[in-house]
KOLDREN-133486 format. One line per field, with one value per residue (C-alpha): residue number from 0; x negated, y, z; residue in three letters. Coordinates in Angstrom, 1 decimal. Example, Ala and Ser with C-alpha at 12.3 -4.5 7.8 and 13.67 -1.06 7.14 Angstrom:
2
num: [0 / 1] $
x: [-12.3 / -13.7] $
y: [-4.5 / -1.1] $
z: [7.8 / 7.1] $
residuo: [ALA / SER] $
! end
This chain:
460
num: [0 / 1 / 2 / 3 / 4 / 5 / 6 / 7 / 8 / 9 / 10 / 11 / 12 / 13 / 14 / 15 / 16 / 17 / 18 / 19 / 20 / 21 / 22 / 23 / 24 / 25 / 26 / 27 / 28 / 29 / 30 / 31 / 32 / 33 / 34 / 35 / 36 / 37 / 38 / 39 / 40 / 41 / 42 / 43 / 44 / 45 / 46 / 47 / 48 / 49 / 50 / 51 / 52 / 53 / 54 / 55 / 56 / 57 / 58 / 59 / 60 / 61 / 62 / 63 / 64 / 65 / 66 / 67 / 68 / 69 / 70 / 71 / 72 / 73 / 74 / 75 / 76 / 77 / 78 / 79 / 80 / 81 / 82 / 83 / 84 / 85 / 86 / 87 / 88 / 89 / 90 / 91 / 92 / 93 / 94 / 95 / 96 / 97 / 98 / 99 / 100 / 101 / 102 / 103 / 104 / 105 / 106 / 107 / 108 / 109 / 110 / 111 / 112 / 113 / 114 / 115 / 116 / 117 / 118 / 119 / 120 / 121 / 122 / 123 / 124 / 125 / 126 / 127 / 128 / 129 / 130 / 131 / 132 / 133 / 134 / 135 / 136 / 137 / 138 / 139 / 140 / 141 / 142 / 143 / 144 / 145 / 146 / 147 / 148 / 149 / 150 / 151 / 152 / 153 / 154 / 155 / 156 / 157 / 158 / 159 / 160 / 161 / 162 / 163 / 164 / 165 / 166 / 167 / 168 / 169 / 170 / 171 / 172 / 173 / 174 / 175 / 176 / 177 / 178 / 179 / 180 / 181 / 182 / 183 / 184 / 185 / 186 / 187 / 188 / 189 / 190 / 191 / 192 / 193 / 194 / 195 / 196 / 197 / 198 / 199 / 200 / 201 / 202 / 203 / 204 / 205 / 206 / 207 / 208 / 209 / 210 / 211 / 212 / 213 / 214 / 215 / 216 / 217 / 218 / 219 / 220 / 221 / 222 / 223 / 224 / 225 / 226 / 227 / 228 / 229 / 230 / 231 / 232 / 233 / 234 / 235 / 236 / 237 / 238 / 239 / 240 / 241 / 242 / 243 / 244 / 245 / 246 / 247 / 248 / 249 / 250 / 251 / 252 / 253 / 254 / 255 / 256 / 257 / 258 / 259 / 260 / 261 / 262 / 263 / 264 / 265 / 266 / 267 / 268 / 269 / 270 / 271 / 272 / 273 / 274 / 275 / 276 / 277 / 278 / 279 / 280 / 281 / 282 / 283 / 284 / 285 / 286 / 287 / 288 / 289 / 290 / 291 / 292 / 293 / 294 / 295 / 296 / 297 / 298 / 299 / 300 / 301 / 302 / 303 / 304 / 305 / 306 / 307 / 308 / 309 / 310 / 311 / 312 / 313 / 314 / 315 / 316 / 317 / 318 / 319 / 320 / 321 / 322 / 323 / 324 / 325 / 326 / 327 / 328 / 329 / 330 / 331 / 332 / 333 / 334 / 335 / 336 / 337 / 338 / 339 / 340 / 341 / 342 / 343 / 344 / 345 / 346 / 347 / 348 / 349 / 350 / 351 / 352 / 353 / 354 / 355 / 356 / 357 / 358 / 359 / 360 / 361 / 362 / 363 / 364 / 365 / 366 / 367 / 368 / 369 / 370 / 371 / 372 / 373 / 374 / 375 / 376 / 377 / 378 / 379 / 380 / 381 / 382 / 383 / 384 / 385 / 386 / 387 / 388 / 389 / 390 / 391 / 392 / 393 / 394 / 395 / 396 / 397 / 398 / 399 / 400 / 401 / 402 / 403 / 404 / 405 / 406 / 407 / 408 / 409 / 410 / 411 / 412 / 413 / 414 / 415 / 416 / 417 / 418 / 419 / 420 / 421 / 422 / 423 / 424 / 425 / 426 / 427 / 428 / 429 / 430 / 431 / 432 / 433 / 434 / 435 / 436 / 437 / 438 / 439 / 440 / 441 / 442 / 443 / 444 / 445 / 446 / 447 / 448 / 449 / 450 / 451 / 452 / 453 / 454 / 455 / 456 / 457 / 458 / 459] $
x: [0.2 / -2.5 / -6.2 / -8.3 / -12.1 / -11.8 / -9.0 / -5.3 / -2.8 / 1.0 / 2.3 / 4.4 / 1.4 / -0.5 / 2.5 / 3.0 / -0.6 / -0.5 / 2.8 / 1.4 / -1.8 / 0.2 / 2.7 / -0.2 / -1.9 / 1.3 / 2.5 / -0.8 / -1.1 / 2.5 / 2.9 / -0.4 / -0.3 / 3.2 / 2.0 / -1.5 / -2.2 / -4.5 / -3.1 / -5.2 / -8.5 / -7.4 / -6.0 / -9.4 / -11.2 / -8.5 / -7.7 / -10.8 / -10.4 / -6.7 / -7.6 / -10.3 / -7.8 / -5.3 / -7.8 / -8.8 / -5.2 / -4.8 / -7.8 / -6.0 / -2.8 / -4.7 / -6.4 / -3.1 / -1.7 / 0.9 / -0.1 / 0.1 / 2.6 / 3.8 / 3.9 / 5.9 / 6.2 / 9.5 / 10.7 / 9.8 / 6.2 / 6.1 / 7.4 / 4.6 / 2.0 / 3.5 / 3.1 / -0.5 / -1.2 / 0.2 / -2.2 / -5.2 / -4.6 / -4.8 / -8.6 / -8.8 / -6.4 / -8.4 / -11.7 / -10.2 / -9.0 / -12.6 / -14.5 / -12.2 / -13.4 / -10.6 / -10.1 / -9.4 / -5.9 / -5.2 / -6.3 / -2.9 / -1.3 / -3.7 / -2.9 / 0.8 / 0.1 / -1.9 / 0.8 / 3.3 / 1.1 / 1.3 / 5.1 / 5.8 / 3.5 / 5.3 / 8.7 / 7.6 / 6.3 / 9.6 / 11.5 / 9.4 / 10.3 / 13.9 / 13.9 / 14.3 / 12.4 / 14.2 / 15.1 / 12.3 / 9.8 / 11.0 / 9.5 / 11.5 / 9.4 / 10.2 / 8.3 / 7.7 / 7.8 / 9.8 / 7.3 / 5.1 / 3.0 / 6.1 / 7.6 / 4.4 / 4.5 / 8.1 / 7.5 / 4.5 / 6.5 / 9.4 / 7.1 / 4.5 / 6.2 / 9.6 / 9.6 / 9.8 / 13.1 / 12.6 / 14.7 / 14.4 / 12.5 / 12.4 / 11.8 / 9.6 / 11.0 / 8.2 / 9.1 / 11.8 / 12.0 / 12.3 / 10.9 / 12.6 / 16.1 / 18.8 / 20.3 / 17.0 / 16.8 / 17.6 / 19.7 / 17.6 / 20.2 / 18.4 / 14.8 / 12.3 / 12.0 / 15.8 / 16.0 / 13.2 / 15.0 / 18.4 / 17.1 / 14.9 / 11.8 / 8.7 / 6.3 / 6.0 / 4.0 / 3.0 / 3.1 / 3.5 / 2.5 / 1.8 / 0.4 / -0.3 / 2.1 / 3.6 / 4.9 / 3.4 / 5.6 / 2.6 / 4.4 / 7.2 / 4.8 / 2.9 / 6.2 / 7.0 / 3.5 / 3.8 / 7.1 / 5.3 / 6.0 / 3.0 / 2.0 / -0.4 / -1.5 / -1.1 / -4.7 / -4.4 / -1.0 / -2.3 / -5.4 / -3.4 / -0.5 / -2.1 / -5.8 / -6.7 / -8.3 / -6.3 / -8.2 / -5.2 / -4.9 / -8.5 / -11.1 / -14.9 / -14.2 / -11.9 / -14.5 / -17.3 / -15.6 / -13.4 / -14.5 / -16.0 / -18.8 / -21.2 / -24.2 / -26.5 / -29.3 / -27.4 / -24.5 / -26.9 / -28.8 / -25.5 / -24.2 / -27.6 / -27.7 / -24.0 / -24.8 / -27.8 / -25.9 / -22.7 / -24.5 / -26.7 / -23.7 / -21.7 / -24.6 / -25.0 / -21.2 / -20.7 / -23.9 / -22.1 / -19.5 / -22.3 / -24.1 / -20.9 / -20.1 / -23.5 / -23.2 / -19.7 / -21.0 / -23.9 / -21.6 / -19.0 / -21.2 / -24.8 / -27.1 / -27.8 / -25.5 / -26.4 / -25.7 / -28.0 / -26.7 / -28.0 / -25.8 / -26.0 / -26.5 / -27.3 / -28.3 / -28.1 / -30.9 / -30.4 / -30.7 / -29.8 / -26.5 / -26.5 / -23.2 / -22.2 / -21.8 / -18.0 / -18.1 / -19.6 / -23.2 / -22.2 / -19.7 / -21.5 / -23.3 / -22.9 / -24.6 / -21.6 / -20.5 / -16.9 / -14.6 / -13.1 / -9.4 / -6.4 / -6.6 / -10.1 / -11.0 / -14.6 / -14.0 / -14.7 / -12.4 / -14.7 / -15.1 / -11.4 / -11.1 / -14.1 / -13.0 / -9.5 / -11.2 / -14.0 / -16.6 / -18.4 / -19.3 / -21.1 / -24.6 / -24.4 / -24.9 / -28.6 / -28.6 / -27.1 / -30.0 / -32.6 / -30.9 / -29.8 / -26.1 / -23.9 / -21.3 / -18.7 / -18.8 / -17.7 / -18.0 / -21.3 / -20.7 / -22.9 / -25.1 / -23.1 / -19.8 / -21.3 / -22.5 / -19.2 / -17.1 / -19.2 / -18.5 / -14.8 / -13.8 / -14.6 / -16.4 / -17.2 / -20.9 / -19.9 / -19.4 / -23.1 / -23.9 / -23.4 / -24.6 / -22.3 / -20.5 / -19.5 / -16.0 / -14.6 / -11.6 / -10.8 / -11.1 / -8.6 / -6.2 / -6.1 / -6.1 / -9.1 / -9.9 / -10.3 / -10.0 / -11.0 / -7.6 / -8.1 / -11.5 / -10.0 / -7.4 / -10.0 / -12.2 / -9.5 / -9.9 / -13.7 / -13.7 / -11.6 / -14.2 / -17.2 / -15.4 / -14.4 / -16.6 / -17.8 / -18.2 / -14.5 / -13.3 / -15.8 / -14.2 / -10.7 / -11.8 / -13.3 / -10.0 / -8.0 / -10.4 / -9.5 / -5.8 / -6.5 / -8.4 / -5.6 / -3.0 / -5.5 / -4.8 / -6.8 / -9.3 / -9.4] $
y: [-5.2 / -5.2 / -5.5 / -3.0 / -3.1 / -4.7 / -2.4 / -3.0 / -0.7 / -0.9 / -1.4 / 1.7 / 3.8 / 2.6 / 3.2 / 6.7 / 7.6 / 6.2 / 8.1 / 11.4 / 11.0 / 10.0 / 12.9 / 15.5 / 14.1 / 13.8 / 17.3 / 19.0 / 17.1 / 17.4 / 21.1 / 22.0 / 19.7 / 20.7 / 24.3 / 24.1 / 23.9 / 20.9 / 18.6 / 15.6 / 17.3 / 19.1 / 15.8 / 14.0 / 16.8 / 17.5 / 14.0 / 13.5 / 16.9 / 16.2 / 12.9 / 14.7 / 17.4 / 14.7 / 12.9 / 16.2 / 17.0 / 13.4 / 14.0 / 17.2 / 15.2 / 12.4 / 14.8 / 16.3 / 12.8 / 12.4 / 8.8 / 7.6 / 4.8 / 5.7 / 9.1 / 11.2 / 14.4 / 16.2 / 17.4 / 21.0 / 19.9 / 18.0 / 21.1 / 23.2 / 20.7 / 20.7 / 24.4 / 24.1 / 21.4 / 23.8 / 26.5 / 24.2 / 22.9 / 26.4 / 26.5 / 23.2 / 24.4 / 27.6 / 25.7 / 23.4 / 26.5 / 27.9 / 24.7 / 23.4 / 24.6 / 25.5 / 28.2 / 31.7 / 31.4 / 28.3 / 29.8 / 31.1 / 27.8 / 25.9 / 28.3 / 27.5 / 23.8 / 24.2 / 26.3 / 23.6 / 21.1 / 23.1 / 23.6 / 19.9 / 18.6 / 20.9 / 19.7 / 16.1 / 16.4 / 17.9 / 15.1 / 12.4 / 13.9 / 13.1 / 9.9 / 6.5 / 3.4 / 1.2 / -2.3 / -3.5 / -1.8 / -3.4 / -6.6 / -9.3 / -11.0 / -14.1 / -14.8 / -18.5 / -18.7 / -17.3 / -16.9 / -14.0 / -13.9 / -13.8 / -11.0 / -9.0 / -9.4 / -8.3 / -5.3 / -4.2 / -4.7 / -2.5 / 0.2 / 0.3 / -0.4 / 1.2 / -0.7 / -4.1 / -6.0 / -8.4 / -11.4 / -13.0 / -15.6 / -19.3 / -21.2 / -24.2 / -27.3 / -27.1 / -23.6 / -24.2 / -20.7 / -18.0 / -14.6 / -12.7 / -11.3 / -13.9 / -11.9 / -12.2 / -16.1 / -17.9 / -21.0 / -24.2 / -26.5 / -25.9 / -26.5 / -23.7 / -24.0 / -23.7 / -20.8 / -19.0 / -19.6 / -18.5 / -15.3 / -14.4 / -14.2 / -12.6 / -13.4 / -15.7 / -14.8 / -17.9 / -16.8 / -20.1 / -20.2 / -24.0 / -25.5 / -29.0 / -32.0 / -31.5 / -28.0 / -26.6 / -27.5 / -27.8 / -29.5 / -26.9 / -24.0 / -25.4 / -25.8 / -22.1 / -21.0 / -22.9 / -21.1 / -17.7 / -16.9 / -15.4 / -17.3 / -15.5 / -16.1 / -13.6 / -12.3 / -11.6 / -10.0 / -7.5 / -6.9 / -5.9 / -4.3 / -2.2 / -2.1 / -4.0 / -7.2 / -8.0 / -9.4 / -11.6 / -13.3 / -14.0 / -16.5 / -16.7 / -19.3 / -16.9 / -14.2 / -16.6 / -18.5 / -15.7 / -13.3 / -9.9 / -8.9 / -8.6 / -6.3 / -6.8 / -4.4 / -3.1 / -2.0 / -0.5 / 1.4 / 2.8 / 3.9 / 5.6 / 7.5 / 8.6 / 9.7 / 11.8 / 13.6 / 14.2 / 15.3 / 17.7 / 19.3 / 19.5 / 21.1 / 23.8 / 24.5 / 24.5 / 26.3 / 29.7 / 27.9 / 26.3 / 29.6 / 31.3 / 28.4 / 28.5 / 32.3 / 31.8 / 29.1 / 31.3 / 34.3 / 32.3 / 30.3 / 30.8 / 27.8 / 25.4 / 25.5 / 21.9 / 18.8 / 15.7 / 12.4 / 8.8 / 6.6 / 3.1 / 2.7 / 0.0 / -3.3 / -1.9 / 0.7 / 3.8 / 7.3 / 10.8 / 12.1 / 15.9 / 17.9 / 21.4 / 21.7 / 21.8 / 21.2 / 23.1 / 22.4 / 20.8 / 18.4 / 15.3 / 16.8 / 13.6 / 11.6 / 9.3 / 8.9 / 9.7 / 9.5 / 12.8 / 12.9 / 15.0 / 18.5 / 17.8 / 20.7 / 20.4 / 21.6 / 25.3 / 27.6 / 27.6 / 23.8 / 23.2 / 25.1 / 23.4 / 20.0 / 20.5 / 21.3 / 18.7 / 21.5 / 20.1 / 17.0 / 19.0 / 18.8 / 15.0 / 15.6 / 16.1 / 12.6 / 11.3 / 12.8 / 11.2 / 7.8 / 7.3 / 7.6 / 7.3 / 9.7 / 6.9 / 4.2 / 3.2 / 5.9 / 5.7 / 4.9 / 5.6 / 2.7 / 2.7 / 2.1 / -0.3 / -2.6 / -2.4 / -2.9 / -5.7 / -7.7 / -7.0 / -7.0 / -9.9 / -9.2 / -5.6 / -6.0 / -6.8 / -3.0 / -2.5 / -4.4 / -1.2 / 2.4 / 4.6 / 7.3 / 11.0 / 9.8 / 6.4 / 4.1 / 4.0 / 7.7 / 8.5 / 5.7 / 6.0 / 8.8 / 9.7 / 6.7 / 7.3 / 3.8 / 0.2 / -0.4 / 2.4 / 1.0 / -2.4 / -0.9 / 1.1 / -2.0 / -3.7 / -0.9 / -1.0 / -4.7 / -4.1 / -1.5 / -3.8 / -6.6 / -4.5 / -1.5 / -0.2 / 3.1 / 3.1 / 2.7 / 5.4 / 7.8 / 7.0 / 7.6 / 11.0 / 12.0 / 10.9 / 12.8 / 16.0 / 15.2 / 14.5 / 17.8 / 19.7 / 18.2 / 18.7 / 15.2 / 13.1 / 15.4 / 16.0] $
z: [3.7 / 1.0 / 1.8 / -0.2 / 0.3 / 3.7 / 5.1 / 5.2 / 3.6 / 3.4 / -0.1 / 0.2 / 1.1 / -2.0 / -4.2 / -2.8 / -3.4 / -6.9 / -7.6 / -6.3 / -8.4 / -11.5 / -11.0 / -10.8 / -13.9 / -16.0 / -14.9 / -15.9 / -19.2 / -20.1 / -19.5 / -21.1 / -24.1 / -25.1 / -25.7 / -27.1 / -30.9 / -30.8 / -28.1 / -28.9 / -28.5 / -25.3 / -23.9 / -24.2 / -22.4 / -19.8 / -18.7 / -16.5 / -14.8 / -14.2 / -12.4 / -10.3 / -9.4 / -8.4 / -6.2 / -4.6 / -3.7 / -2.4 / -0.1 / 1.2 / 1.8 / 3.5 / 5.8 / 6.8 / 7.6 / 4.8 / 4.2 / 7.7 / 7.8 / 11.3 / 12.8 / 15.4 / 13.4 / 13.2 / 9.9 / 10.8 / 11.5 / 8.2 / 6.4 / 8.1 / 6.9 / 3.4 / 3.3 / 4.6 / 1.9 / -0.7 / 0.3 / 0.7 / -2.9 / -4.4 / -4.3 / -6.0 / -8.7 / -9.1 / -9.3 / -12.0 / -14.0 / -13.8 / -14.9 / -17.6 / -21.0 / -23.3 / -25.9 / -24.8 / -26.3 / -24.2 / -20.8 / -20.0 / -21.0 / -18.7 / -15.9 / -16.3 / -16.2 / -13.0 / -11.5 / -12.4 / -10.5 / -7.3 / -7.6 / -8.5 / -5.7 / -3.2 / -4.3 / -4.2 / -0.7 / 0.5 / -1.3 / 0.4 / 3.8 / 3.3 / 1.1 / 2.7 / 1.5 / -1.0 / -0.1 / -2.4 / -0.2 / 3.0 / 4.4 / 6.2 / 8.9 / 11.0 / 14.2 / 14.9 / 18.7 / 21.6 / 24.4 / 25.6 / 22.5 / 20.2 / 22.4 / 22.0 / 18.2 / 18.0 / 20.1 / 17.9 / 14.7 / 15.9 / 17.1 / 14.4 / 11.1 / 10.2 / 6.8 / 8.5 / 9.1 / 12.0 / 11.0 / 14.5 / 16.6 / 15.6 / 18.9 / 19.1 / 20.8 / 23.4 / 24.5 / 27.1 / 28.6 / 25.9 / 26.8 / 24.0 / 24.0 / 23.3 / 20.3 / 18.5 / 18.7 / 15.5 / 15.5 / 15.4 / 14.0 / 10.6 / 9.7 / 9.6 / 5.8 / 5.4 / 7.7 / 5.9 / 2.6 / 3.8 / 5.5 / 2.5 / 4.7 / 3.2 / 6.1 / 9.0 / 12.1 / 14.1 / 17.7 / 19.6 / 23.2 / 23.0 / 19.8 / 21.0 / 21.1 / 17.7 / 18.5 / 15.3 / 12.3 / 9.9 / 7.0 / 7.0 / 7.2 / 4.3 / 2.3 / 3.1 / 2.0 / -1.3 / -1.9 / -1.7 / 1.9 / 3.8 / 6.9 / 9.4 / 13.0 / 15.8 / 15.6 / 11.8 / 12.3 / 14.8 / 12.7 / 9.6 / 11.3 / 14.0 / 12.9 / 16.1 / 17.1 / 20.2 / 23.1 / 24.2 / 20.8 / 19.7 / 20.7 / 20.2 / 17.5 / 15.6 / 15.6 / 14.6 / 11.8 / 10.5 / 7.7 / 8.4 / 10.8 / 8.0 / 8.7 / 5.7 / 4.7 / 1.7 / 3.9 / 6.4 / 3.7 / 2.1 / 5.6 / 6.4 / 3.2 / 3.7 / 7.3 / 6.2 / 3.4 / 5.4 / 8.6 / 6.7 / 5.0 / 8.2 / 10.1 / 7.4 / 7.3 / 11.1 / 12.1 / 12.7 / 14.9 / 16.9 / 17.4 / 18.6 / 20.9 / 22.5 / 23.2 / 24.7 / 27.0 / 28.2 / 28.7 / 30.8 / 33.1 / 32.2 / 32.6 / 29.7 / 26.7 / 25.8 / 27.8 / 27.5 / 28.9 / 28.6 / 26.4 / 25.2 / 21.4 / 18.9 / 20.4 / 23.9 / 23.4 / 25.6 / 24.0 / 25.0 / 23.5 / 22.9 / 23.3 / 24.1 / 27.8 / 28.6 / 32.4 / 35.3 / 36.0 / 39.3 / 37.7 / 39.1 / 42.0 / 44.1 / 41.4 / 40.8 / 37.1 / 36.5 / 33.5 / 32.3 / 33.0 / 31.9 / 33.5 / 34.8 / 37.1 / 36.2 / 32.6 / 32.0 / 30.1 / 27.0 / 27.5 / 27.4 / 24.1 / 22.4 / 23.6 / 22.0 / 18.6 / 19.1 / 18.8 / 21.7 / 19.6 / 16.8 / 18.3 / 17.9 / 14.2 / 14.9 / 16.6 / 13.3 / 11.4 / 13.7 / 13.4 / 17.0 / 15.9 / 12.9 / 11.7 / 12.2 / 14.8 / 18.4 / 21.0 / 22.9 / 26.6 / 29.6 / 30.9 / 34.2 / 32.4 / 29.9 / 32.7 / 34.4 / 31.3 / 29.9 / 33.1 / 33.2 / 29.4 / 27.1 / 23.9 / 25.0 / 24.1 / 20.4 / 19.8 / 20.4 / 17.2 / 15.2 / 15.8 / 17.9 / 16.1 / 16.4 / 15.5 / 15.1 / 14.5 / 18.2 / 18.6 / 15.9 / 16.9 / 20.7 / 23.2 / 25.3 / 27.6 / 31.4 / 32.9 / 32.4 / 30.9 / 28.4 / 27.5 / 26.8 / 24.5 / 22.6 / 22.4 / 20.3 / 17.7 / 18.0 / 17.2 / 14.1 / 13.0 / 13.7 / 11.7 / 8.7 / 8.6 / 5.2 / 3.4 / 2.4 / 6.0 / 7.2 / 4.7 / 5.9 / 9.5 / 8.6 / 6.9 / 9.9 / 12.2 / 10.3 / 11.0 / 14.7 / 15.1 / 13.4 / 15.7 / 18.7 / 20.0 / 22.4 / 24.0 / 27.8] $
residuo: [MET / VAL / LYS / VAL / LEU / GLY / HIS / TYR / PHE / HIS / ARG / ARG / THR / LEU / MET / GLN / MET / GLY / PHE / ASP / LEU / GLY / LEU / ILE / VAL / ILE / THR / LEU / LEU / GLY / VAL / THR / LEU / LEU / GLN / VAL / GLU / GLN / PRO / LEU / GLY / VAL / ALA / VAL / HIS / LEU / LEU / GLY / TRP / ALA / ILE / LEU / LEU / GLY / LEU / GLY / ILE / LEU / VAL / VAL / TYR / GLY / GLY / LEU / GLY / PHE / TYR / GLN / ARG / VAL / HIS / ASN / ARG / THR / ARG / GLY / GLN / THR / HIS / ALA / ARG / THR / ALA / LEU / GLY / PHE / PHE / LEU / SER / ILE / PRO / LEU / VAL / PHE / LEU / THR / TRP / GLN / VAL / VAL / SER / VAL / GLY / SER / ASN / ASP / ARG / ALA / ILE / LEU / ALA / SER / GLY / LEU / LEU / SER / VAL / LEU / ILE / VAL / SER / LEU / LEU / ASN / ARG / ILE / TYR / VAL / THR / TYR / VAL / THR / PRO / SER / GLU / SER / MET / ARG / GLN / ARG / VAL / LEU / ILE / LEU / GLY / SER / GLY / LYS / SER / ALA / ARG / SER / VAL / GLY / LYS / SER / LEU / LYS / LYS / SER / ASP / PRO / ASN / VAL / ASP / LEU / VAL / GLY / TYR / PHE / ALA / SER / PRO / ASN / GLU / SER / LYS / PRO / GLU / VAL / SER / ALA / TRP / GLY / LEU / LEU / ALA / THR / ASN / LYS / SER / LEU / ALA / ASP / THR / VAL / ALA / ASP / GLU / LYS / VAL / ASP / GLU / ILE / VAL / VAL / ALA / LEU / THR / GLU / ARG / ARG / GLY / GLY / SER / MET / PRO / LEU / ARG / GLU / LEU / LEU / ASP / CYS / LYS / LEU / GLN / GLY / VAL / ARG / VAL / VAL / ASP / VAL / ALA / THR / HIS / PHE / GLU / LYS / THR / LEU / GLY / GLN / ILE / ARG / LEU / ASP / SER / VAL / SER / ALA / GLY / TRP / LEU / ILE / PHE / GLY / ASP / GLY / PHE / GLY / HIS / GLY / TRP / VAL / ARG / ALA / ALA / VAL / LYS / ARG / ALA / PHE / ASP / ILE / VAL / CYS / ALA / THR / ILE / LEU / ILE / LEU / VAL / THR / LEU / PRO / ILE / MET / LEU / ILE / THR / GLY / VAL / LEU / ILE / LEU / LEU / GLU / SER / GLY / GLY / PRO / MET / LEU / TYR / LEU / GLN / PRO / ARG / VAL / GLY / LEU / ASN / GLY / ARG / VAL / PHE / ASN / VAL / VAL / LYS / PHE / ARG / SER / MET / ARG / THR / ASP / ALA / GLU / LEU / ASP / GLY / THR / PRO / ARG / TRP / ALA / THR / ALA / GLY / ASP / ASP / ARG / VAL / THR / ARG / VAL / GLY / ARG / PHE / ILE / ARG / LYS / LEU / ARG / ILE / ASP / GLU / LEU / PRO / GLN / LEU / PHE / SER / VAL / LEU / ASP / GLY / ALA / MET / SER / LEU / VAL / GLY / PRO / ARG / PRO / GLU / ARG / PRO / PHE / PHE / VAL / ASP / LYS / LEU / THR / GLN / GLU / ILE / PRO / PHE / PHE / ALA / VAL / ARG / GLN / SER / VAL / LYS / PRO / GLY / VAL / THR / GLY / TRP / ALA / GLN / VAL / ARG / TYR / GLN / TYR / GLY / ALA / SER / VAL / GLU / ASP / ALA / ALA / GLU / LYS / LEU / GLN / TYR / ASP / LEU / TYR / TYR / VAL / LYS / ASN / HIS / ASN / LEU / PHE / LEU / ASP / ILE / ILE / ILE / LEU / PHE / GLU / THR / VAL / SER / VAL / VAL / LEU / MET / ARG / LYS / GLY / ALA / GLN] $
! end
């Protein structure tokens, strides 16, 4: 994993994005410059536009989820997305053809270069669907420990990262009862350093249940680190692998003394400017959709088309969130707050449709403009649930140190929550966002939101 601007990426993801960008630029320049009469002059002018085109196509691919390290798509679904990516790239190619200034005799040559970009990009995406990672892109990980924490790390590695080879578990002398499978235990007749060298380990995850009484082999871990082997603790492992800060692996000290959690005025100003620009654009683009949605709600069930509800925002301040009404007007007639659940009978037919496509969230863009919300941030919760969850879940109040968002890291990484347990799982993603949030991460979340909406995941 490589940390870029506060967010972790897998090496393979970065290399794949770099390769795709380079392939687009080289294809356009190569096909075009081989045919024009003055290649040097055209190259200087065309290079910048080729890079911009490549970045635009990468945005399309990112929105379609092609750079997700782990996914559950079938090859048929991937092929369908590849076709969609091809058609979504056509407007970008046409726009490039319109704005690039070349001689009239070179217009047809430029068109052939741009057409080649589309074809090569399509073939490359199909190839990536079938290719398997090379050994150089795989990572060999050893887990130091054999208890409950080590078992959790091993389970997460197998589930979340197909490019990892789990070497095994190296038990500490103080761990008398291993909780991992016997086949995964490494022999302890050799030292940790020798085992790491023999197994060609790239990373050690320290997941010891007990760290006192000499159970932590500090000298050997230092030797391994000096030899170029990465050594991380459990909390850092989950942060970089799953994009979570796990509640069962962190302490208040780790949160206080670790990096991140910076909320300076510069970051706040950049985020506010980004919110205003993006919210304004989105309101203008989606205004026809919002008008049609309002009419459909009134035709189906009458009553108000908008739904106002108190939510807890920045620093615990309560504000009214505005959404399109997707439930019956008597949804909480008894006055008792309830979480929405799968197949909730309170949801109307129009409500079920607009929830699937997240259309019901669009009026919140006006809350972004007035400053109560941000475009990206933790989901705002109702005061009743905030009081309950703050008492039951440690660090829950930390999420209120940033503005709530229309979308967020937890929303794109975890399904809709309908219980205390779900709230605890989502909090782990919210803590990651609060720790690492910046404009770069916000943009990534917006791209992943597009992918979630296209797949219609998570809404209830």
